[in-house]
Structures are given as C-alpha cells and as structure tokens.
N, C-alpha and C positions, 0 to 999 in steps of 0.2 A: 230500766232493762226489764223486756217482757219476761213473764214467769216461765222458768225452765226448771223441771223436777230432775232431771238426770240427763248428763252430756257424756258423750264418749270424745275423749281427748286425744289426738295424733300424738303420741308423746315419744321424744327421744333421748330425753335427759339433758338436752344442750340448755344454752342460756334462756330462750324463748320460752319454752314449754316448762322449765323448772319452775318459773315464776307463775306461769298460768294457772296452775292447779289452786293456789291460793286465791290468784285474783279472780278467777272464775267463782269459786265458793263466796267469796266476800261479796261480789257484784250481782251474781245470780241467785245467790242462796240455794245453789243446786248441788247435788252428789255428783262429783266427778270420777268416772272411770277412765283409766288411762290405757292406752294400747299402742305397743310398740311393735312394728313390723321389723322381721330379721330378714332384710334382703341383702345381708352379706356385708353388716358393718364390723365384723371380726369382734374384737375386744370392747366394742363402744358399747355394747349390751350389758356388760358385767356391773352387777351390783344397782341395775335399773329398778328390778322389783322393789328392793328395799327402799331405794331413794325416794320412789314414786308414793308408797305408803306412808313413809317418815314425813313427806311434805303434805300430806292431805289427802291422797286418793283412796277411795273406798275400794279401790280393787284395779288390779292390772292385769291385762293380757299380753302376753309376748308370744306372738306368732311367727312361726318359720316360713316364711314365702319363698325361700330361694328356689326351688324345684319350679314354683308356677312362675315366678319373675323370669327365669331363665328361658322355660318352654314355651309360657303364652304370651311375653311381652318382648324379650330381647330378641329371640331367633326370628318372631314374625318381623320386626324393625330391620334387622340383618338382611333378612331375605328381599326386603324392599330396597336395600341399599339407601336407607335415609340417613342424610348428613345434614345438619343445620347450617346454613351459611357456609356450606363447603370444608367446614372444619369440625363442628361439635358433634360427637357423636352420642349425644343425647342421654347420657348417662343417668342426671338427675330427673330429667323430664319423663324418661319411660318407667322410672319406679314408682312415681306417683299415682298412675292409675290403679297399678296393684294393690299399693298401701289404702288407698282411699276406699277400694272395693271392699276389702276385708274390714276395715272401719265401718262401712254401711252395715254389713253383715252381722257384726257384733253390737252396733246399736240396735237392731232388730232383735237378736237374740235377747238383749237387756231391756228392751221394750223402752229406751232412752228415747226422748223427745229432741234431743238436739246433738249436734256434733260440732267439733272444734277443731282448729289447726293452728299450727304456729307461724304461718307465713306471713310475710310483711305486706302492708299496701302498696309497695311499690315494685313488689317481683313478680315473678312468672307463677309460684309455686300456687298462690291464693287461687289464681284460676283454673289450675290443674286439680287441685282438691274440689273445689267448689262444683265444676263441671261434672266430674265423677259423681259427686252427692246428687245432685240436681237429675243425673241420667238414672242413675239406680235406685233414689230415694227421694223424691221431689217434696214428700211430706215432712222431712226432716229440718227443722230450724238449722242455720248454720250460724256458728258464732266465730268470728274472727278477732280476736282481741287487739291485734295491732291497728285494727280499724278502729277502735274504741278506746283504749285506755289513754290515760292522760301521759303516760311515758314517751319521750320525745325519741328515744335512740337507746344504743347500747349501754351508753354510759349511765343514763339514769335506770336501766334493767338492772346493771351490776349493782348500783346503790340500792336498789328496792330489794334485791337478793340479800345483800350484805344486812339489812336493815331487819328482815324478817329471817335471818341466818337459815336462808336456803342454798346449799352447795352449789355452786356451778364451775363447768369446765373452763370458762373463759376468765381472763383477766385483762386490766387494762392495758397491760404490757403486749400482751398478744391479743388483739380484738378480731383478728380475721376469723372468718368461719368456715368450716370444710362441711362436704356432705360425702359419705363413703357407702358404697355398696357393691355387690359382686362384679359389676361392671364396670366403675370407675371411682375416681375421688375427684372431687371439686374444690377448689379454694376461691374465696372472694371476700370482699369486704375490709375494713380495716386499711392497713399498710398497701393494700393491694389495688385500692381505688385509684391509687396513681398510676396512670396507665403506662409511665415512662420508668417506674419502678421495677427492677429487676428481683423475682422472686429468691430469697435464699435458698442455697441448697438443702439445707435441713428441713426445710417446709415439706419436701417430697416425701411419700410414704410407700409408692408401689415400683418407683423406677430410681435407678442410679443415673448419675448424669452420663451422657453418651461419652464424656471424656475419660470417665472412669470404667466404662464398659470393657468387656475383654477384648484384647487386640486381635483373636481369631474369630472368624465369623461362625456361627451355629446355622444349620439347616434344618429345616422343619417341613413335614409332609402332613397337610390337612385334607381330610376325607370329608366328602358331602354326600348326603342322600335327599334328594329332590329340595336341595337348597339349605339343608340343615346341616351343621357339623356334626360328626359322628365320630371322629377318630384323631388322634395326634400320633404320628409317625406309626400308623398302622394300628396303634392300639385303642380299641373302642373305649369310649368314656360317655357317661351320662353329662346332660348338658352343664350342671353345676361343676362337676369336677372337670370337666373340659376347660371351661372359662377359667377356673382356678390356676390350672395346669398353663394355659398360655399367659396368665397376669404373671405368674413366677418366671416363665421362660423370657417373655418379653419384657419384664422389668429389669431383669440383670443385663439387658442389652442397651438399655435406655429408650424402649421403644414407648412411642404413645404419649408423650407431652406435648399439650396446645396451650398456648397461651394467646387468648383473642379478645377482641371487643366485640361482643355482640349485641343485636338488637331485641330489646325484650318486647314482649307482646304490648306492654302497657305503655311504649313508646319511648322508654328509656333506654340508654346506650349503658351496658355493663361490662366490666372486665372480668374476665373469669379464667383461672388456670386449672387445668384438667389432666388427669393421668388415666389413659384408658390403654394400657398394653396389650391385653388379649383382645380387646375390640377391634384395636388398629390390625392387628394379624388377622383377625377372623375376616375383614371388611376386604382387605386385599386378597385373601384367598377365595372368597366367595366370588368377588369379582373376575378372577382370573379363570374360575371354571365357567362362570357365565359368558366369557369371551369366546368359548368353545362352544356353547350348546344354546346360545340365543340368535336367533336371525337377526339382520340388520334391523329391521322395522322395530320389532318387538324391544329390541337392546335400547335402541333410540327412543322410543316411546316411554320406555320403563325409567329413562332418566328423568323425564318430566315428571311421571307418578313418583319417582324418590323425593323430589324437591317438595311435592306437595304433601307428601306422607311425614317429612320431616317437621313441615309447619304444623300439622296436625297434632303430632306427637309433643312437638314444642308448645304447643298452646293449650294442651290439655283436652284435644278432642279426640281421645281413643275410643270413648264408647259413643260414637257417632254412626249415623248412617252413611255418610262418606268414607270414613275409615272402613268399616265392614264391606263396603263396595270395593274399595281399592285391594283391601286382603284379596278377595276373590279374584281380582286380576293377578295381582302377584303370584297368588298360589298356581294360577294356570302357567304363568312363566316358569316356573319351578320344577315343573314335571320331569324334564330331562336334565337338570342340573344335579347330576350325579357324577362324581370325578374326584380328582386329587390335585392339589395344588401344592408347589413345591417352592420355599421361600427361604430367602437369605437374612439372617439378622446379623448386623453388624453396626455398632456404634449409634444408636437411634435411627438406624434406617432398616426399613422392611421392605425387600425386593422380591417381586415374583421373579422366579428363575425357570418354573417348568409347572406344565399342566396337562392333565389328560381327562377323558371323559369318555364313557362307553358310547354316548349318543353324540358324539362330537360332529360339529358340522365342518370343521376344519378338513379339506381335503389337499394331501401332499400333492396330489398329480395336479390339482388345479393351481396351487399356489406356488410351484416350483418355477424358477427361472430358466430350468433347464428345457432340453427338447422334449415335448409330450403332445399327445394326442387328444387329450381330454378337452382342450381348450383353443378354439381357432383364433388365434389373434387378429385375423383379417375382418371377423365380425365386429371388432371394436370401432372400425371407419364408420360404418353405418348408425351404430349406437351412438357415437359423438356427433356425426351429423344432426342427429334428429334432437339430442339432448342440448347440442348449441343452438340450433334454429332459431329460438327467441332472441338470442344474444345477436346472430348476423343480422335478423331482421331490424332490431333496435339500432344497430350500428348502420346499416344503410339508410334506414329513416333520417337519422341524424346528420348523415353526410349529404343527404338531399335538401336538408333544410339549411 
C-alpha cells in the first residue's frame, strides 16, 4: 500500500463502511476521518457518531446536505426530465455527486491526502464517487477497499465484522441492501438478485401496496415557476418540505414503485427495486405544464436531451462540460414553464387530469372541432401535398420500375 497519512471515508454505517475503518487503519496505517452526508436517510444516521468513533475513527463529520441536494441536484434533473431506461428516476445516482463534493471539501479542510468510499468494484457508485473526486480534487489519492481487500463478498464481510466485534446492520438472514435519501429508497442484492423473485410487502418503507391504498382518489395541484415546483395545493413550500410532503401523500396511495433490471455502466445487468412516490408525482406534473408551454420542436428535442442527461447522471458525469452545457439548454427551455398541474392519485396510479399556464401555447380557438375562424381548414390541402410529395415521387418511380 502506498503511504497515506490521513483519509476521509464516505461513511454510512452500513456493512461495507463499518468494517472499512479498521481495514484502512490496518492496511494503510493512516488516520481515518469519517464523513456522513444527511441527504434524507431519516433515522439511519442515529448513533452514527458514537459507532464511528468506537470502531476507530479519529473524527466524524455529519453534514446536512438536504437543501443543497434538493435545490441544486434533484430539481435540475427534474427540469431536464431525466429518466434512465424509461423507468429509473435516478435517486441513488443523483445523490452521489453532492455527497462526493462535500467529501472533497472536508478532505481539503482536514489536509487529507486521500479519500475513500465503500462502493463495490461491480457497481456504478464507484464511478460516480471517483469522477467527482477527479473533477474537483485530482490531487487526492482514491482508495476503494472493495477493489483491494481479500474479502470476497457479504458473507465474508459479516464474518470479518463479527471477528473484530464491529456492530453491523445486516445479517445473513436478511442480506439485501438498501439506499435511502430524500428522493427515494432503493433495494438490491441478496434475495433480490433472482429477477423472478417478488419482493415481500414488508420490505417497502415509503409506500403501501396499491391493493391497500385508499378506495377513494385524492387530487393534488402542483405549482411550478420556471420549471421548479414551488407549491402543493396552493401552499408554498421549500424544496425539501415539498418533496417530503409529496412522498407522504404519494406513499399512502402506493405511488412510485418500480421493479426493473437495468444496465449498469460497467456492463452488468442489475435488478433494482425502487420507491419514489414524490418524484413520480413531480415528473408527471412537470411534464404536464411543459405540454402547454414548450413548442413542438423544443419539446421533441428536449426528449433527446433528457435521455442523454439521464445517462450523464447515471454514469456519474455530473461535473462535466457536457452536463453544464445541457443545463444551459434546459434552463432556457424552462423560462415559460410556470403554471399548475392537477393530478389524481388512486391505487398506484398518478394521472394528470388538468393543467394551466400563464404563457400557454394552447389555443382553444385553434384546437376546437367546432366552427371557428382562426384556422382555415382548406390550407391543409396544400400542406399535405407538399409534405407528402417525396412519398408520391417514390411511389411513382417504383411503379415505373
């Protein structure tokens, strides 16, 4: 191992990072400073300080990043309409850059010469952490214990923890892992690695099953200003409170469950189960207001940008020139996305039932099927003749042959 004096470890108190404090000290002979980011894990942070210090950390930082996470990471992604492989709302992916950004800032403050993370060598998180490190502090050494140590998997990690009397939140009986933040909860690994296995109902924490949701629908109105959500049912809310409110409302109606097999950046297919109730509502509402306020060409081109944006988020390329350039385009499209969407929540379904906007491009006098004077239907004949001319020419040529 190369010489390291001080390392800042991204610490969650889960299985991997719980045993890494001792492993880093034993193998690198360095001082370990733990860092935990509060991005909305709820009670998962309870007792973290005592646990880190008891298991060998010299110090621990616990930083509340929820406001920054919602404002500077989740909302830009929402405005972009980014969804990975048409289903995943990128809850874990979008949290990694804000966590790694603050980790770099602490490493500089502590004059550390290395940073470490608990991501496995098979997953996406190692890329997300390390690309942020490289973009913001290329001089720091990066330590990824999963790619170095002799432990072959979770079973051996549990044995290591038991051998060294390190308390862990995982048992051999319940080996699947979860990742929670303000935006979502993800579940993967262990019993979920069988893509045929249906998750047990007790696994879900944010949502009730649609079967047990209320038998009467609930209506919501979400207000937007320049593409960013600002209110629920007319009540102005700050970003964190707004997401938390929609998580509760959506959760009780069984909104936002997704069970997918996705393509990881490293080339492996992975089964993941996600709960994103508030996010599911916000994406539907935002898109509804956009349908009124974006012209056809911008709306269609933005769909292409959204797919590329989702790939950048998923692949950990948040702090890249392309991401900054796409943000400039996205923000320009949101100038008129100010309005309200009305939704109906019912047994797992989130349906848009109304939308309005001050700068709406929707014209009832043009859209109506009744008699009107704003649109001359006879103009359509010439348009169709010109639009269909290439088809006509090709058909006549084919007939001659």
